[in-house]
C-alpha positions as CSV (number, residue, x, y, z in Angstrom):
1,X,85.2,81.5,134.9
2,X,84.4,78.7,132.7
3,X,82.5,81.0,130.3
4,X,85.7,83.3,130.0
5,X,87.9,80.2,129.2
6,X,85.3,79.0,126.8
7,X,85.2,82.3,125.1
8,X,89.0,82.6,124.9
9,X,89.1,79.2,123.5
10,X,86.4,79.8,120.7
11,X,88.4,83.0,119.9
12,X,91.7,81.0,119.5
13,X,89.7,78.6,117.1
14,X,88.2,81.4,115.2
15,X,91.7,83.2,114.8
16,X,93.5,79.8,113.8
17,X,90.6,79.1,111.2
18,X,90.9,82.5,109.7
19,X,94.8,82.4,109.6
20,X,94.4,78.9,107.9
21,X,92.0,80.1,105.4
22,X,94.3,83.2,104.6
23,X,97.1,80.8,104.0
24,X,95.1,78.9,101.5
25,X,94.3,82.0,99.6
26,X,98.1,83.2,99.2
27,X,99.7,82.2,96.1
28,X,102.2,79.3,96.4
29,X,105.2,81.4,95.6
30,X,104.2,83.7,98.3
31,X,103.7,81.1,101.0
32,X,107.2,79.8,99.8
33,X,108.6,83.3,100.3
34,X,107.1,83.7,103.7
35,X,108.5,80.3,104.8
36,X,111.9,81.1,103.7
37,X,111.6,84.7,105.4
38,X,110.7,82.7,108.7
39,X,113.4,80.2,108.2
40,X,115.7,83.0,107.8
41,X,114.8,84.6,111.1
42,X,114.9,81.3,113.0
43,X,118.6,80.7,111.6
44,X,119.5,84.2,112.9
45,X,118.6,83.2,116.4
46,X,120.9,80.1,116.1
47,X,123.7,81.3,114.4
48,X,123.5,85.2,114.8
49,X,122.2,87.6,112.4
50,X,125.7,88.0,110.4
51,X,125.9,84.6,109.7
52,X,122.2,84.3,108.9
53,X,122.2,87.2,106.4
54,X,125.2,85.8,104.4
55,X,123.4,82.6,104.0
56,X,120.0,83.8,102.9
57,X,121.4,87.1,100.9
58,X,122.0,86.6,97.0
59,X,125.4,87.1,95.8
60,X,124.0,89.9,93.8
61,X,122.3,91.6,96.8
62,X,122.8,95.4,96.9
63,X,123.1,97.3,100.3
64,X,123.7,100.9,101.2
65,X,126.4,102.2,103.3
66,X,128.5,105.4,103.9
67,X,126.6,107.0,101.1
68,X,127.4,104.5,98.5
69,X,125.4,101.4,97.0
70,X,127.8,98.1,96.9
71,X,127.7,94.4,97.5
72,X,125.5,93.9,100.3
73,X,127.5,90.7,101.7
74,X,130.6,92.3,101.5
75,X,129.4,95.2,103.7
76,X,128.0,92.3,106.1
77,X,131.2,90.7,106.0
78,X,132.7,93.9,107.1
79,X,130.7,94.0,110.1
80,X,132.2,92.8,113.7
81,X,130.6,89.6,114.7
82,X,127.7,90.3,116.9
83,X,127.6,89.6,120.6
84,X,126.2,86.0,121.2
85,X,123.4,87.1,123.6
86,X,122.3,89.7,120.8
87,X,118.9,88.7,119.3
88,X,117.3,90.1,116.1
89,X,113.8,88.9,115.7
90,X,111.4,89.9,113.0
91,X,108.3,88.5,111.4
92,X,106.8,88.8,107.7
93,X,103.4,90.5,108.1
94,X,102.8,92.4,104.6
95,X,103.8,91.6,100.9
96,X,103.2,90.1,97.7
97,X,104.8,88.2,94.8
98,X,104.7,88.4,91.1
99,X,102.1,86.3,89.1
100,X,105.3,84.7,87.5
101,X,106.5,83.9,91.0
102,X,110.0,84.8,90.7
103,X,109.9,88.6,92.4
104,X,108.3,89.6,95.5
105,X,108.7,91.6,98.5
106,X,107.9,91.3,102.5
107,X,108.0,93.9,105.4
108,X,107.1,93.5,109.1
109,X,108.2,94.3,112.6
110,X,111.5,93.9,114.1
111,X,113.1,93.9,117.3
112,X,116.7,94.0,118.3
113,X,117.6,92.9,122.2
114,X,120.9,93.5,123.4
115,X,121.1,92.8,127.2
116,X,124.2,95.1,127.6
117,X,122.2,98.0,126.1
118,X,119.1,100.0,126.5
119,X,118.7,98.1,129.9
120,X,117.9,95.1,127.8
121,X,114.7,96.7,126.4
122,X,114.0,96.1,122.8
123,X,114.8,98.3,120.0
124,X,111.9,98.4,117.5
125,X,112.3,98.9,113.7
126,X,110.3,97.8,110.6
127,X,112.3,95.8,107.8
128,X,111.5,95.5,104.5
129,X,113.1,93.1,101.9
130,X,113.0,92.3,98.2
131,X,113.1,88.6,97.3
132,X,114.1,87.0,94.1
133,X,114.2,83.4,93.0
134,X,117.7,81.8,92.3
135,X,118.4,79.5,89.4
136,X,118.1,76.5,91.8
137,X,114.6,77.8,92.8
138,X,115.1,79.0,96.1
139,X,114.4,82.8,97.1
140,X,117.2,84.9,98.3
141,X,117.2,88.5,99.6
142,X,118.2,90.8,96.8
143,X,117.8,94.1,98.7
144,X,117.1,94.8,102.5
145,X,116.2,98.2,104.3
146,X,114.8,99.0,107.6
147,X,113.6,102.0,109.6
148,X,114.0,102.7,113.4
149,X,110.5,103.2,114.9
150,X,109.7,104.7,118.1
151,X,107.6,101.6,119.5
152,X,106.5,98.5,118.1
153,X,104.8,98.8,114.9
154,X,101.2,97.3,114.5
155,X,100.3,94.8,111.6
156,X,97.0,92.9,111.0
157,X,97.3,89.1,112.0
158,X,99.0,86.9,109.6
159,X,100.5,88.1,106.3
160,X,98.3,90.7,104.4
161,X,98.7,90.8,100.6
162,X,98.6,94.0,98.5
163,X,95.0,94.9,97.9
164,X,95.2,95.3,94.2
165,X,92.2,93.6,92.4
166,X,92.6,94.9,89.0
167,X,96.5,93.9,88.7
168,X,98.1,93.6,85.4
169,X,97.6,90.1,83.6
170,X,98.8,90.6,80.2
171,X,102.3,90.1,78.7
172,X,104.7,92.7,79.8
173,X,104.8,95.2,76.9
174,X,107.7,97.6,76.4
175,X,105.3,100.1,74.5
176,X,104.1,101.0,77.6
177,X,106.2,103.3,80.0
178,X,108.4,100.9,81.9
179,X,108.9,100.8,85.5
180,X,112.1,103.0,85.2
181,X,110.2,105.8,83.5
182,X,107.5,105.6,86.3
183,X,110.0,106.1,88.7
184,X,111.7,108.9,87.3
185,X,108.4,110.6,86.7
186,X,107.6,110.4,90.3
187,X,111.0,111.7,91.3
188,X,110.5,114.8,89.0
189,X,107.0,115.4,90.5
190,X,108.7,115.0,94.1
191,X,110.8,118.2,93.4
192,X,107.7,120.3,93.1
193,X,105.2,118.8,95.6
194,X,105.6,115.5,97.6
195,X,101.8,115.3,98.4
196,X,100.9,115.9,94.7
197,X,103.4,113.8,93.5
198,X,102.1,110.5,95.3
199,X,98.5,111.5,94.5
200,X,97.0,109.0,92.2
201,X,100.2,106.9,92.2
202,X,99.5,104.8,95.3
203,X,98.4,101.0,95.5
204,X,95.5,100.2,97.9
205,X,97.2,99.7,101.5
206,X,100.4,101.4,100.3
207,X,103.0,101.8,103.0
208,X,105.4,104.9,103.8
209,X,108.3,104.0,105.8
210,X,110.5,107.0,107.3
211,X,113.1,106.7,109.9
212,X,111.9,107.3,113.6
213,X,108.4,107.6,112.7
214,X,105.6,104.9,112.6
215,X,104.8,103.5,109.1
216,X,102.0,105.4,107.3
217,X,99.3,103.1,105.7
218,X,96.9,104.0,102.9
219,X,96.5,107.2,100.7
220,X,94.8,109.4,103.2
221,X,97.6,109.2,105.9
222,X,100.2,109.4,103.4
223,X,99.1,112.5,101.6
224,X,98.2,114.1,104.9
225,X,101.7,113.7,106.3
226,X,103.3,114.7,102.9
227,X,101.0,117.9,102.7
228,X,103.5,119.5,105.3
229,X,107.0,118.4,103.9
230,X,109.1,120.6,101.3
231,X,109.9,119.4,98.0
232,X,113.1,117.4,97.5
233,X,116.1,119.0,96.3
234,X,117.0,115.8,94.2
235,X,115.7,112.5,93.5
236,X,117.6,109.9,90.9
237,X,116.6,106.6,89.9
238,X,119.7,104.1,90.1
239,X,118.0,100.9,89.5
240,X,114.6,99.2,88.2
241,X,113.6,95.7,87.9
242,X,110.0,94.1,87.1
243,X,109.1,90.7,87.2
244,X,108.6,88.7,83.9
245,X,104.6,88.9,84.5
246,X,105.2,92.8,84.5
247,X,102.8,93.0,87.8
248,X,105.1,93.8,90.3
249,X,108.9,95.4,90.3
250,X,111.0,97.4,92.6
251,X,113.4,100.7,92.2
252,X,116.0,102.2,94.1
253,X,117.8,105.4,93.9
254,X,119.3,108.6,95.8
255,X,117.5,111.4,97.1
256,X,118.2,114.8,98.8
257,X,116.1,116.9,101.0
258,X,116.2,120.8,100.8
259,X,117.9,122.5,104.1
260,X,115.7,123.6,106.8
261,X,115.3,127.5,106.9
262,X,118.1,129.3,108.8
263,X,117.5,130.2,112.5
264,X,114.8,127.3,113.2
265,X,117.0,126.2,116.1
266,X,116.9,122.6,114.8
267,X,120.1,120.2,114.9
268,X,121.4,118.4,111.9
269,X,120.5,114.6,112.4
270,X,122.4,111.8,111.0
271,X,122.2,111.6,107.3
272,X,122.5,115.4,106.8
273,X,125.3,117.1,104.9
274,X,126.8,120.3,105.6
275,X,124.2,122.4,103.9
276,X,121.7,120.8,106.1
277,X,119.7,118.6,103.7
278,X,119.1,115.0,104.3
279,X,120.7,112.7,101.7
280,X,120.2,109.0,101.2
281,X,118.6,106.1,99.3
282,X,115.1,105.3,98.7
283,X,113.5,102.0,97.7
284,X,110.2,101.5,96.3
285,X,108.0,98.4,95.4
286,X,105.5,98.9,92.5
287,X,102.3,97.0,91.6
288,X,101.0,97.5,88.2
289,X,97.4,97.7,87.4
290,X,95.6,96.5,84.3
291,X,95.5,99.7,82.6
292,X,99.4,99.3,82.7
293,X,99.8,102.2,85.3
294,X,102.4,101.5,88.0
295,X,101.3,102.3,91.6
296,X,103.9,102.4,94.8
297,X,103.0,99.7,97.3
298,X,106.0,100.3,99.6
299,X,108.3,103.4,99.8
300,X,111.0,103.6,102.2
301,X,114.0,106.0,102.8
302,X,117.3,105.4,104.3
303,X,119.3,108.4,105.3
304,X,123.1,108.1,104.8
């Protein structure tokens, strides 16, 4: 018994040391962003998710609803006040920040617990937020999307940073293809073959988030899944923004899938139009390599 307790204590000490070492290696801006995310989640438990979202979202934040992009704050305010016993819990587990320190992203598991629904059992999802530093130096959310998952999504302990070692370190050079162009090229390729489109365009540890599926991590898993998917009917860039340092950025736009062949017996889920094709918005986080090439670190779709 004492040996088991001693081993457990030793393991706890080891994990604590590893997490402390990990925090020490993260950039200060990323640590600040993580702490802000955790304060955001803690605030939601006290004041409710609606009030917390209004406090931590930027006035310029964009949201997607009813097939349209608009003010996220206006969309949040239009929602009814949540039940007082509803809990929304989330934790940042993966992300990165630009070398210039003003733009970054975080993603991680989330749970919604409503005692009046689902027998009080948690409903699982994965959130993804784009953070940007305001003029007063604080970080605020400028874009937030989430996907429902069949169960709790697993992440390594602590917060893992994107594993690009040869990231861009020079001045942002407009003579190289800008981020919007990289996004448009990927969209064009997605109309022919999703797997070929993403090949050689994924950052190490890239994540693909799709509704009602567990997140896919890494090029091998992503390309394997995309190999069985039909080309998109349409994909159009609507916005692109890169950090001052030029090493990280994000894009968003609209997409539409091709309708399933007739007679396959499948029902049209939410987000599907009369023709049967899914329509919605995509959000991508990009990392730039030293060569100037942009690579996708996170790709999320949100049907409408």
